C-alpha positions in Angstrom: 41.0 -23.2 11.7 44.7 -23.8 12.5 46.3 -23.8 15.9 48.0 -20.5 15.0 44.6 -18.9 14.3 43.3 -19.5 17.8 43.3 -17.0 20.6 45.5 -17.7 23.5 43.1 -17.9 26.6 44.2 -19.8 29.7 42.0 -20.8 32.7 43.8 -20.3 35.9 41.9 -20.8 39.3 38.6 -19.1 38.1 40.4 -16.4 36.1 40.6 -16.0 32.3 43.8 -14.8 31.1 44.1 -13.9 27.4 47.2 -12.8 25.5 46.7 -9.4 23.9 48.7 -7.6 21.4 49.1 -4.0 21.4 51.1 -1.0 20.0 51.5 2.7 19.9 49.9 4.8 17.2 52.8 4.5 14.6 53.4 0.9 15.4 57.0 1.2 16.3 56.4 0.2 19.9 54.8 -3.3 19.8 54.0 -5.6 22.9 52.0 -8.5 24.1 50.6 -8.9 27.6 48.7 -11.8 29.4 45.7 -9.9 31.0 42.5 -11.1 32.7 40.2 -8.2 32.2 37.6 -9.6 34.5 39.9 -8.9 37.4 39.6 -5.2 36.8 41.3 -2.1 35.5 42.0 1.2 37.1 41.3 4.8 36.5 43.2 7.4 38.7 42.8 11.1 39.3 46.5 11.8 39.8 48.0 14.6 37.7 49.5 12.5 34.9 46.8 9.9 34.7 44.0 12.5 34.5 45.9 14.6 31.9 46.6 11.7 29.5 43.4 9.9 30.5 45.3 6.7 31.1 43.1 3.5 31.6 45.3 0.5 32.5 45.2 -2.9 33.5 47.9 -3.9 35.9 50.1 -7.1 35.2 53.1 -8.6 36.7 56.3 -8.1 34.8 56.3 -11.9 33.7 53.0 -11.2 31.9 54.4 -8.4 29.6 56.6 -8.8 26.7 57.9 -5.8 24.7 58.3 -7.0 21.1 59.8 -4.0 19.5 60.6 -0.4 20.1 62.5 -0.3 23.2 65.0 2.2 21.9 62.1 4.4 20.6 60.6 4.9 24.1 61.1 8.1 26.1 61.0 7.9 29.9 59.3 10.5 31.9 59.4 10.5 35.8 58.4 12.9 38.5 58.1 13.3 42.4 59.5 9.9 43.8 60.7 8.8 40.3 59.5 5.3 41.2 57.2 4.9 38.2 58.3 5.0 34.6 56.0 6.8 32.4 57.0 5.6 28.9 56.0 6.9 25.6 56.9 6.6 21.8 59.2 9.4 20.9 57.7 9.3 17.3 53.9 9.4 17.9 53.8 10.3 21.6 51.5 7.5 22.6 51.9 6.0 26.1 51.3 2.2 25.5 52.5 1.2 29.0 54.2 2.1 32.2 56.4 0.4 34.8 56.0 0.9 38.4 56.1 -0.5 41.9 53.5 -0.2 44.7 52.6 -1.7 48.0 49.4 -3.0 46.5 50.8 -4.6 43.3 54.5 -4.9 44.0 56.5 -4.6 40.7 54.0 -4.1 37.8 53.3 -3.1 34.2 50.4 -0.8 33.5 49.1 -1.7 30.1 47.1 1.1 28.4 43.9 -0.6 27.2 43.5 1.9 24.5 46.6 0.5 22.9 45.4 -3.1 22.7 45.0 -3.9 19.1 42.9 -7.1 19.4 40.6 -6.2 22.5 37.0 -6.2 21.7 34.5 -3.4 22.5 32.5 -6.0 24.6 35.6 -6.8 26.7 36.4 -3.1 27.3 32.7 -2.3 28.4 32.5 -5.3 30.7 36.0 -4.7 32.3 35.5 -3.6 36.0 37.0 -0.4 37.0 38.6 0.5 40.4 39.0 4.2 40.8 42.1 5.5 42.7 42.5 8.8 44.4 46.0 9.6 43.6 45.5 13.2 43.6 45.2 13.2 47.3 47.7 10.2 47.8 44.7 8.2 49.2 45.1 5.0 47.3 42.7 2.9 49.4 39.6 5.1 49.1 38.0 6.2 45.5 37.8 9.8 44.9 34.4 11.4 45.5 34.0 12.2 41.7 35.0 9.9 38.9 32.7 10.8 36.1 35.6 12.8 34.4 37.9 9.9 34.6 
């Protein structure tokens, strides 16, 4: 095995950060992100997350790198227009979004379904925090989450 064949995994204060590579369906939008899936993922019942069944991991901007396709992204915003809901204008896949919140500050929400090198085991073992965005109650999970 050569150094270039190894997986980039970094141990930082009890966390395990791994560099994942991802893309939209047609491959025009490509990115990499440093994510510690053991730190959790989110599922939200707000109107946009529930309609697109968005399942992201939240990372700081420094942990996300867009490799290609910036000009091929379309931005959708609504209500406060704080968050940028981005999708590929060719295939329609929403690989990531950009936002700002009191909980996370500036962040990128990386769609786990778009990670090309994540394993099934990593996905099923990633903890999920459920958010009640539908009722603008971000600190308490919604009563029902099975549909998310």
